[in-house]
C-alpha positions in Angstrom: 111.2 94.0 119.1 111.3 97.2 117.0 110.7 100.5 118.7 108.2 101.4 115.9 106.3 98.1 115.7 102.5 98.8 115.7 103.3 102.5 116.2 101.1 104.8 114.0 102.7 107.6 111.9 100.7 110.2 110.1 102.6 111.8 107.2 101.4 114.8 105.2 102.6 114.8 101.6 103.7 111.2 101.9 103.2 110.0 98.4 106.6 110.8 97.1 110.0 112.3 98.0 111.1 112.9 101.6 107.7 112.0 103.2 107.6 108.7 101.3 111.2 107.9 102.3 110.4 108.5 106.0 107.4 106.4 105.8 109.3 103.5 104.2 112.0 103.7 106.9 109.5 103.5 109.7 107.3 100.9 107.9 110.4 98.6 107.6 110.4 98.6 111.5 106.7 97.5 111.4 105.0 100.9 111.8 101.5 101.8 110.5 101.8 104.6 108.0 98.9 107.0 107.1 99.7 108.7 103.8 97.8 111.9 103.8 98.4 113.5 100.4 96.5 114.8 97.4 97.7 112.6 94.5 95.2 109.9 93.5 95.8 109.8 89.7 99.3 109.3 88.4 101.0 112.6 87.4 103.0 112.8 84.2 106.0 114.4 85.9 105.7 113.1 89.4 106.1 109.6 90.8 103.6 108.0 93.1 100.0 108.3 94.3 98.6 107.8 97.8 97.7 104.2 96.7 101.1 103.2 95.4 102.7 104.8 98.5 100.4 102.8 100.8 101.3 99.6 98.9 105.0 100.5 99.3 104.5 100.7 103.1 102.9 97.2 103.1 105.8 95.8 101.1 108.4 97.3 103.4 106.9 95.5 106.3 104.4 98.0 107.8 100.8 98.8 107.1 99.9 101.6 104.7 96.7 103.6 104.8 95.9 105.8 101.7 94.1 109.0 102.6 93.2 111.7 100.0 93.7 115.0 101.8 94.2 118.6 100.7 95.7 119.9 103.9 94.2 123.3 103.3 90.8 121.7 104.0 90.0 121.4 107.7 87.2 118.9 107.3 89.4 116.7 105.1 92.2 116.8 107.6 89.9 116.0 110.5 88.4 113.1 108.5 91.9 111.7 107.7 92.9 111.9 111.4 89.7 110.2 112.4 90.1 107.4 109.8 93.6 106.8 111.0 92.6 106.4 114.6 89.7 104.2 113.6 92.0 102.0 111.5 95.0 101.8 113.9 93.8 102.8 117.3 95.7 106.1 117.7 98.5 108.3 116.5 102.0 108.2 117.9 104.0 110.3 115.4 103.1 113.2 113.1 105.3 114.1 110.2 104.5 117.6 108.8 106.2 117.2 105.5 103.7 118.7 102.9 105.0 121.9 101.5 104.6 124.4 98.6 107.6 126.3 97.2 108.1 129.3 94.9 111.6 130.8 94.9 110.4 134.1 93.6 111.1 137.7 94.6 108.3 140.0 95.8 107.2 141.3 92.4 107.3 137.8 90.8 105.2 136.1 93.6 101.5 136.0 92.6 99.2 136.3 95.5 97.7 132.9 94.5 101.2 131.4 95.0 101.7 133.4 98.2 98.4 132.1 99.6 99.2 128.5 98.6 102.5 128.5 100.4 101.0 129.9 103.6 98.0 127.7 103.4 100.0 124.5 103.0 103.2 125.3 104.9 102.0 127.3 107.9 98.3 126.8 108.2 98.5 123.1 107.1 101.2 122.4 109.6 99.4 124.2 112.4 96.0 122.6 111.6 97.3 119.0 111.1 99.2 119.3 114.5 96.0 120.6 116.2 93.9 117.7 114.9 96.6 115.1 116.0 97.5 116.5 119.4 94.5 114.9 121.3 95.7 111.5 120.0 99.4 112.2 120.5 98.7 113.0 124.1 97.7 109.3 124.6 100.9 108.0 123.2 103.8 107.0 125.4 106.4 108.5 123.1 104.7 111.1 121.0 106.6 113.1 118.4 105.7 115.9 115.9 108.5 116.4 113.3 108.3 119.3 110.9 110.4 119.4 107.8 111.5 123.0 108.2 114.7 124.9 108.6 116.5 126.3 111.6 115.3 129.8 112.5 117.9 132.3 111.4 116.8 135.9 110.9 119.6 137.0 108.7 118.2 139.0 105.7 120.1 136.9 103.2 117.7 134.0 103.8 114.7 136.3 103.1 115.6 138.7 100.3 115.7 136.2 97.3 112.3 134.7 98.1 110.7 136.4 101.1 107.3 134.8 100.7 108.7 131.3 100.7 111.0 131.9 103.6 108.1 133.4 105.7 106.0 130.3 104.9 108.8 127.8 105.8 109.8 129.8 108.9 106.1 129.6 109.9 106.5 125.8 110.1 109.7 126.4 112.3 107.8 128.9 114.5 105.3 126.1 115.2 108.2 124.1 116.6 109.3 127.0 118.7 105.8 127.5 120.3 104.4 124.0 120.3 107.5 122.4 121.8 107.1 124.6 124.9 103.3 124.4 124.9 103.2 120.6 124.7 106.1 119.9 127.0 103.8 119.1 130.0 102.0 116.5 127.8 105.3 114.8 126.9 104.9 115.5 123.2 108.2 116.3 121.5 108.1 118.8 118.7 111.2 119.2 116.5 112.3 120.3 113.1 114.5 118.5 110.6 116.2 120.0 107.6 118.8 118.7 105.1 122.3 119.9 104.9 122.4 119.5 101.2 119.8 119.6 98.4 117.8 116.4 98.3 117.0 114.6 95.0 113.2 115.0 94.9 110.8 115.9 92.1 110.8 119.5 93.4 114.6 119.9 93.0 114.5 118.4 89.6 111.4 120.2 88.2 111.4 123.5 90.0 115.0 124.3 91.1 117.8 122.9 88.9 117.0 119.9 86.7 119.3 116.9 86.5 122.4 119.0 87.1 121.2 119.8 90.6 120.0 116.3 91.3 123.5 115.1 90.6 124.8 117.4 93.3 122.2 116.2 95.8 121.7 113.4 98.3 118.8 110.9 98.2 115.8 111.3 100.5 117.1 108.3 102.5 119.4 110.5 104.5 116.5 112.5 105.8 114.6 109.3 106.5 117.5 107.8 108.5 117.9 111.1 110.4 114.1 111.2 111.2 114.3 107.6 112.5 117.1 108.5 115.0 115.1 111.5 116.2 111.8 109.6 116.6 113.7 106.9 118.6 114.5 109.5 121.3 112.5 110.0 124.5 109.9 112.6 123.7 110.1 114.0 127.2 113.8 114.7 126.8 114.1 115.8 123.1 112.0 118.7 122.1 112.4 122.2 120.6 115.4 121.3 118.4 116.2 122.3 114.8 118.1 119.2 113.6 120.2 118.9 110.5 120.2 115.4 108.8 123.9 114.9 108.6 124.6 116.1 112.2 122.1 113.6 113.6 123.7 110.7 111.7 127.2 111.7 112.7 126.0 111.8 116.3 124.5 108.3 115.8 127.9 107.0 114.6 127.2 106.9 110.9 130.4 107.7 109.1 129.7 106.9 105.5 127.8 109.9 104.1 128.9 109.2 100.5 126.3 106.3 100.3 123.6 109.0 100.3 125.0 110.9 97.3 123.1 110.5 94.1 126.5 110.5 92.4 129.1 109.1 94.9 132.0 111.5 95.3 130.2 114.5 93.6 130.6 118.0 95.1 127.3 118.6 97.0 125.1 121.6 96.9 124.2 123.1 100.3 120.5 123.6 100.9 118.8 127.0 101.4 118.9 128.2 105.0 122.1 126.3 105.8 
């Protein structure tokens, strides 16, 4: 029997990209996947809506639940958590994946953009965790996994885009604090970050177009790494800042080339690595 059969996973920003890939990986093991994201109408430049994502989870072998949520809205987050528990009976895993990005220096970062990054990345992660914790406490192997980088206070990670780094590190600080706070409840809190750029809509549209996509890996590598982390005993595995490739090498996976968009291509390292 699969480790994830009938387990319930709440994923923010799960309609596309890395969140969607993690959902599919766990759905293929029979998990229930709550897709908490904003997109209900197809976007001209971005694939997927919460409804297509939920269908994808069903097709993969799990059960999908489409939840329209702006994770800046406390009532909407609470309602989505309540609906998930009503539908599936609890929550075992929370994936804090939703994120806003702007790789701009201080003068070029509008306060609207600054607020968006902090509201989604830091406040959204904190608030979604807060709403899920009462349910996670009832799970026998509860995990919170934040898609955020290892904490490294070298100025070079801040100076090109201080607002974005602060917002992403806010997610990583949630790992630092909550892992210790929730230890006695047996809830694991970890971070996962890719070693290379990942071929998502954000990489293509915001960062470097097709050229960067060709030097990237697919979201499957992050999904497979998440799978191995979430398999672990939540009482033994908490407060870590995992890198996708390292997790897979540890798990005995030797073929990393299968994750490359262009097999054999020279890969671009991700920020913060």
